[in-house]
N, C-alpha and C positions, 0 to 999 in steps of 0.2 A: 647814287642820290643822284637825283635833280639840280639844277643847275636856282631853280627855286628855295628849294630847301635851303643848301647851300648857303643862300641869300638871308634867308630869314635865321636862320644858326647864327649870321653872325650879325645883326641885327642884333642879336641872342647876348652875345658879348659884350658886341659895344657898351647894351643896356648895363650890364655887368663889370664893365670896364668903368666905365660914369660914373656907375653908382661906388662903388671900388675909391675914388681918386675922391671924390669929397666926403662917402662913408654917411654912418649917421643916417638919418632920415637921405639923404641920400641915395640910401640904395633902393630902394622902395618908387620915391620919384623918380626915378630912371627908370624904374623896372617899368612904372607905365608908361613915361616916354615908349619904351619899346613896344609896349601894346598896339601903340595908338598907329606904330608904324607897322606892325605887323595885319593891321585889320583897316587900317587905310590903303598901304600901298601890295600886301595880298591876298585880301579880301577870306583872312582868316576868323571867325567865331571864335569872342572869347569865353574860355570856362567860365564858370561860378566860383568866383575868390573865395579865397579858404577859412569863411563864415567861423567856422567852428576853431578854426585852431585862433583865431586873432582875442572869440570869447575867453578863449579857455585861459589863452594870455591873461589877460586886462582880468580877471578875477583874481586868477594868483597874487598877480603883481598890484593888485589894491588892496589885497591883507595883507602881504609885506611891505608896502609902503606906512598900511598905518599901525605895521609891527614900530617899522623904523622908526614913522612919528611921537609914538607914544617910549622908547629906548628899549626896544625887546632887540636889536638887532648891536646895537655896545653893551646889552646883556650877554650876549653868546661870542662878542670879540673877546670880554672880560673874563669868558671861563678859556676861551681859549688861548688867551694870552698866559695863563694859567696852566695850564695843562702844558706848552712850550717850556715859558720857564721853569718848571720842574722835568728833565729833564733835556738839562743845557746837551751835555755829554753825548747825546742821541737824537740832537737838533735834526740833522740832516733824515732821520726817518720821521721821528715824530712829526718835524712840522707840517711835512703834505698830507702827514696822513687825516693830521687837527685840518687844515684848509679844507681840503677832503670830505669828510665828516663837516662840519657846517655848511661848506655848499651846500652838498647832499640838502643839507637841513635847511638851507633857507632858499634853495632851488637860485641863485643865485652865487658868479665866480667874484663876486663886490667885495663879498666880503675879505675878501685878501687885505685888501687896502692898509686896514688898520694896523693890519698884522705883518705886515714887514717892515717895520721897523724894529717892533719886537724879536724876528728871529734872525735880523743881524744884530741886535745887540748880546743877541743868544749866545750867537754865535762865534761875534766879534770877541764878549768877554769867556769866553772857552776856548784859547787860539783854532776854530776851527773858521775854514777857510769857509768866509761868509756864502759867497757863489753858488754853492752847492745845497744847502738850503737850501735861498728863495729864490735857485732857477728851477728845482722841482719842484717846491712849496705854491709856488707859482702856476702850472703845469697843471696840478694838483688838484688846485684849484676850479680849472675847465675841465677838468676829465670828470667830475663829480656833475658836473651840466648834465653831459648823458649820462646817465643816471639815477638821479635825481627825479622822485613823482609831483614835485612842483612846478620845475624847471622848461624854459619857453621852449626849448626843445620839446625834451620828451610832451609837453601839448602836441607840439608840431608831431609827434611820430603815433601819439592816440589818433589823434584830428585825419589823422593821415587816411589810419586802416579802415577808419571808422564811414570814411568815405569810400574807401577802395572795397568796402561791403566785406573788411579780414577783421569783424567786431569781437572774436574770438582771442586775435590776436590784440593783445596794450600793456594795459602795465603793469600787473604781471609779472607777464613776460618778458617784458623789462626789465624789468626789475632781476627777476632768474638769474637773466643773463650777462649784462651790465654791473649792478651791483658788486659782483666775484669777479666779472673780465677787469672793470677802469681799479677796483682798487687792486688785485693784482698788477697793477702795468705800471699802476701808481709807486707801489714796493718796489716791483723789477726797478725802476727810475730810478726811488732813493738808495739802492744800494750800487748802482750804475757811480751814483754821485760823488758817494764818499771815498769813489777814487780815482777823481776826476781834479785836476788841478797841483798846485804846488800847497805841500802845509806851510802857513802862514811864515812860517820859521824860517824856510829854508825857499821863501820868494825875495826873492831880488829885487825887485823892481816896487813889491810890498812895504821890504825895511827901508828900502829909500827914503820912500814920500813917505812912511811914520819915522824914520828918522832927518827928514824937512820942513817935521811938522804938515803935512798938506796932509795925514789921514789925519783925525781927531781920535781922541783916547776914547778907551770904553767908558759914556757916560752914566754917572746914579741914573738907577731907575726910580723919577716920576710918580707922584702919583696923579693918577687922570682926576679930572672933572667927574663928580658925583654920581651916580647914576640920575634918571627919571623915579618918582616913586610908583610908575605906570609902567617900568622898563620889566622884569618880570614877570608879570600881571601879562602884560602882550603876547611876549616867547613863551608863554605854556597853550595862551590861547591856542595864538599861531602851530605850535610843533601837537598841538590833542589835535588841531586839521588833517595838522600836514599825515599822522597819524589814520583817520578815518579812508583817509583817500587813498591811503592803502591799506587798510584789512576790507573794503570795496573793490577794491582792483581786485585782492588776492580771492574776496568769496564773495564771487556774483548771484547767487541768491539772493545775499543781502539787498538785491538788486530791484527783485523782481515783487511786480505790485501782483494785489488783486486780481485773476480772469490776465493775465498781460500773457503775451505768449513767450516773450524774452522778457532778460534784466532792461532795465536802461543801460544806455549806455554812460561810454564811463566821463566823453566828454560834457554831456549833463550834469551829471552827479559833482566831478570838481566843481565846473562853474556854481551850480548852488552851497556843497560845502565852502566852496572861500568865497562866496561872496556873505556866507553866512558871519564865515568867521572872525573877516574885516568889518562887519559889522554888529559884530559881538564885543567886538575891541574896543570898537566908537564905545557901544553901549558902558562897558565894563572903567573904561582908564579914563573916557572921562576927555579924551585927547580936543587938541582946538582944528576940526576938520579942516582947518582953511591952512595946516602945517603939511597933513597929508599930500596936495598937490606938488609940494616945493620940494619933496626927497627923489633926494639921487634914486631912489629906487621905480619909484615911478615915470621919474624923466627917461631910468632905458627899453623901462617897458613899451613906454608909448613910441620908441625911437623902433620897438624890436617886433611889435605891430606891423606900423610904418611898412619897416624893412620886408616882412612879408605877403604885408594885402598888392605892394607893389609886383616885388621878384617873383613871387611863388605865381603869384598867378600870370604873368609874364608864363615862365614855365612851361606854369600846368595846360595853357593852351596852348604853347609853340607843339609839346609834345601830342597832344591830344588831337592834331590837328593832322600831323604827322606821324604817328603811334605805327597806318599799317610801314611803310618802309621804316621808321625808325628799328622798328623793335625783329622784325627778318634776318635786318642790313648785322645789327651786334647779339643778338638775339641766341641765336648759338654758340656765340664765345661764350657769352652770361651766363647759359648756363654748362656747359665744361668748366669753366670755372670763376662760377661765379665771387668769389672772391677779390678776384682783380676789381669791381666796384669798389672797394672800396679807397681805390686808389684817385680815382672821379670824387668821392668824395670829400677825400682830404684835401687833394690839390682845389677843387671849388670852395672848397673853407679858405684856401689861401688867403683867393680876394675874396670874398663876400665877408672876412669877419664875423661869425652868424653862424653859432649851432640852427639856432634855432632856423635862418632863412635860407643856408645851405640843405636842412633835412626838406624846407616844401621846397627845394625850386628840383632838387634830383633826385630824392629816397621816391618818390610818384616813377620814373623812367624803372627804377630796379621793379617797379612793380608790376610797369611790363612788360618787362623782359620774362617777367615770370619765374623771378630767381627767390624763392621761399622764405617766406615774413623771415622765419628764427633765423635766414642766415644774416635779412635786410640787420634786424635788430642789434645781430654781433658783430655786421658793421659802421653801426649807430657811430662808435665812438672816434673814429675817424674822421669824422666832420669836425674836429680837435687839430688843426690845421691853423687856428691860429700863428700859432706861436713862429710858424715858415722864417715868416719874414718881422723882424722886430720891431714892428711900426705897436704894437697895438700898446691899451692901457697898460694894463694890467705889469705885462711888461720894462716898460720906460719904468714906469713908476718902481719897479723893479730894482734896476739901474739905476736909478735917481738915491734910493734909498740907500743903495751899499755903499757908505762915505770909505770904505775901506778900494772899492773903483775897482773891485777880482769881476762883479758883476757888469762884464759889457758888451759891445756890439766887438767886433773885429775887423779889425784891419780885411776883410776882405767879405763885412757887414754878410754871409750869413755861416760864416761860422762865430757864430757870438752864442753866450751860457747858457740859451739853454734851449738850443737846439739837439743835444744828444740828449737830455732828459726829455722833449720835446717826442722825438724818433722812438725813443725804447718803452715809454710810457702808451700810447698807440699803436704803435707795432704788438706790442707784448697785450695790447687790449683786446683789439681786433682778435689774434691769435685765441686769445683768452674765451672770449668769446664766441667764436665758429665750437671752435672743444665743444664746450657744453652746449650751446646750444646744439650741437649732434647730438649728442649724452641725449639730454631728456625732452628732446620731441621730435 
């Protein structure tokens, strides 16, 4: 590599590092700063920003935000709570499968937050070490993001394939590979988690804290506030929209217009459907439109869009400007062992804390390297490396909700409760995905 490319790469890494330090919208803003340096100091011509990806995310987030404002998220959470509490002895298996399912449906891992105290109480009451279901359920809620038809990360993959002239690869292929792959990964992590740590009755540290009154005794289950009257209706309308997205993704002939040479692209279909779903929910639920911008879902979605805007634009521009040097340099290595690209995705996600931002920042390199699309899809779950450094919001929440103190950050920081379940879920998901991709494509 030339000195100029090394310096440019240092600028990209510096922008990512600064963005990771400030997190949130800082990822996108520092990405823009990096692009300014590349353009001003190195004369790089910027590529087009990832407009389709941002529009897909905005459309999906709008529908999910209206559902939240109407109480639909609360409705889904109540269903999840009943499932978890109905199977207390198998909470380490049931909890992660439940959080995976509801994150898959809603397209966001944030649904795990209200379920964490339920998982804790169910495990603690049953004498099960809370660390086991708490940690793996948190991991499962994020694994589902790389399988959900309405997640920002999936939108990034669909948009990327469309941009790169790979329109034949899209939602159907992602679901065929990533749904079974991530489910197998989550189940493997749950089975491993069942034997992690000491049983509560044999844990001297826990027993000492319990005897000293430092661990609250299991509390009686309290009644939740009544759901909004529109909660169930909004959830049903949203789920109908998700079902339509999946239907159009699996059957391209449904997207054919009279006289057209090919079907409408999935980015357009998702944008039209989810914006329409949001409008229909506003109509039938009569939710106050001023409540929609105040939802946590909309705030998280806007942060994701800004992150992708700056960071993906920076990454795309750097790769496009130096494609003729970068691709030959590592192309042969990637072709011989394409699965090794998953390590790059994983460690990038550790820094970026965003599956969608990681996908948009690095997947274009995978395409440029000539890695077959089916293998890029199989490696998609490797963007779930957020757990490696235990500072992500849902990890901190799980630690705080576990009043027994068994879910924790270890003395050496990286030996925390989420490390083993996270590594097992991610590695098994990728391995399973690669096997499935090889069999069906």
